[in-house]
N, C-alpha and C positions, 0 to 999 in steps of 0.2 A: 613354581615359585611365583608371587604375586608380580614382582617387578622384574621382568625378562627382557633384557635388550638384544637383539640379535648382534652377534658379534661378526666384525667384518672379516672375511677371510684375507688373511695376508698373503701376497705374492712375490715372486722373487723381483719385481720392479718395485715394490713397496720398501724392499731392503736397500734398495738402491738408492731411496731417497730417506736418511735416517731422519731428517728433521720432521716429516710426514710422519713416519714411523712412530716417532716419540710424541707426537702431538695427537696420534690416535691412541697410543697407549694411556697418555695423559688423561685424557676424554674419559676412556673406560674408568681409570682409577678414581676419578671424580664422581663418575656416576655411581659406583658402588659405594663411594664414602655417603653419598646422600641417601642410599638404600639402607646402609647399616645404622646412620644417626636416625633415620625415621623409625627403623625397628626399635632403638634403642629408647626412642621418645614414646611409642605406643606400649612398649612393656614397662618403663615407669609409669605412666597413667593407669595402666592395669594394676598393679601393685599398689600403687597408691589408693586407688579405690578400693581395693580387698581389705587394706589397713583399716580404712574408715569405719565406724560402728553402722549398721544395717538401721534404717530408720524403723519406727514402730508406732501404731495407731493407739491414740489413748482417747476414750470416750466419756464426756462429762454425763452430768444428771439430765442435762436435756437433750441428750441423744446427738449434738454435735461432736464430730471426729476430728481430733487434731493429730495431725502428722508431726512426730517428734523425730528431728534430722539427727539429733546427737543427745543418745539416753543416758551417755556417760555425765552429762551436765544437765540432765531433767529426768532422773529416775527413781523419783521420791515415789512409794507405792501411798496411795490415798486409800480411803475407805471406800470409794466409789471402785477404784481397781479391784479390791476384795471380793467385792460385792460381783461385779462382772465376771470375774475369775471363777468364783464359786459356781455362779449361774451357767456359765459355760460347761464347767466340768460335771455339773449334776444332768444337762442336758444329753451329753455326751455319753454317761455312765448310764446307758441304756440296754440292758439285756435282754428287754422283750421286742425288740425291733429286728427282725429279720431282714430288712431291706437295708440296715444302715450300718449296722453291727463292723462289717469288714473296712468300711471308709473310718468310722468313728473311733473303734480300738486303738489305730497308731497315734492318733492326736490326742487321746485320753493318757495312753502311757507316757506321750512326752511331757504330760503335765505331773507326772507322779516324780516323788524322789526315788533314788536307785534301789533303795529298799522295798517300797511299796511297789514298785515295777517289777522287780524280780517275784514278788509273791503272786502278783496278778498274772505274771507269765506261766506260773506253775500251775495255778490253781484255774484261772479263767481265759486267758488269752492263748488258748492253744487250739490246734486243728481240730480235735475233737468236739470241744466247747462250742466253738462257731459254728461249726455245721450242724450242731442241735439246734441253735437258736435259729439258723437259717431254715432248717427242715421244717420248723414251727410254723412257718409261715403267717405271722403275726405281725402288724403293724402297731406302732404306739407313739404317742408324744406327750412330751412332757411339759409341765404350764407352771411357772413361779412368778413370783413377785420380788423383784431384786430389793425392794423395800424392807421384805418381811425376812430377811437373811439377817440373823442375828449372830454376833460374834463379840468376843473380846481379845485384846492382845496382851502378850507378856513377852516383851522383848520382841524377837523374832518369829515367835511362834501365835498363831492365831486359831483360837478354839471357838467352834461355834455350828449351827444347827439352821435347818431351813424346812419347812413344811410345803411340800408340792403335791401337784394333782398328776397321775398318768393316766392316759385314754388309750387303752389298747381294743384293737380289733382283730378279732380272728376270723381268717377268711375260709377255712373250711368250714365253720358253723352259722358264719356271720354275725356272731354275738358280739357285744361291745361292753366292756368291763372298765371300770373308772375306779383307780386306786388313789387313796391319800397316803402319802409317804411323808416320813421323816429322815433327812439325811443329816448325820453328823460328821463333823469333818475337823481334820487337823491341818493346818496349812504352815509350812515352815517359809521364811521369807530368806531368799537367798543373799548372798553379799552384794551382787550386782546382776543385771540383765546380762545374758549370754544365750549363744545358740541352744544350749541345753536348757536354759530356764529364761525363755524369752520374755515371760511376765513378771520376771522377779520373783516368782513364787511358786512351790510346789507343795502337791497334796502328800501328806505323810501318813494320814489315817482317813478313812472313808467307810460308811457303813450306811445303809438303809434299812429301814424297818416300816412296813405297813400299819396304818394306823386304822383300828376297826371301828366303824361307827357306831 
């Protein structure tokens, strides 16, 4: 225990002095009262903190980051929020990089609806698929312009596409490949931000196709 007070051993002589015995016992009781009260206060502060909505970061067009302490009062999704969300997901959705797939896959799955997440776990995000990507020993990076992400909104549904470039380096042959891709997506805005949907939106459909030059 954090608070531990060495109790005084009572002897026969102490019992011959009732007033002193009572004073010692009262002192111990008061000490434990302070300990219990302190623990109650700590528990109360902890519970209150857990009940508060977690802060999140919002980036504007100028690249400035604002910390939103209470998203329940400031959770309106802007066009720029949609663009950054699409950009982040597209960059994470890279099955041609053997060095980052393990780290990126869980983040990418958390940005999907439960339907799409289940589909990806069945088709792609499994041990065999991940191992094949890692064994390919390829490194790739994707580049896109947020301003070139086009989309339209219909209620809580956002439908759009973006054209981007992916550079691939094959370490076995030292070859470098550049692909131009178009990603089509459907995003569903959620009722509110939560631990399951911290962005306030989730990807419900996503596909990539290579554009031939």
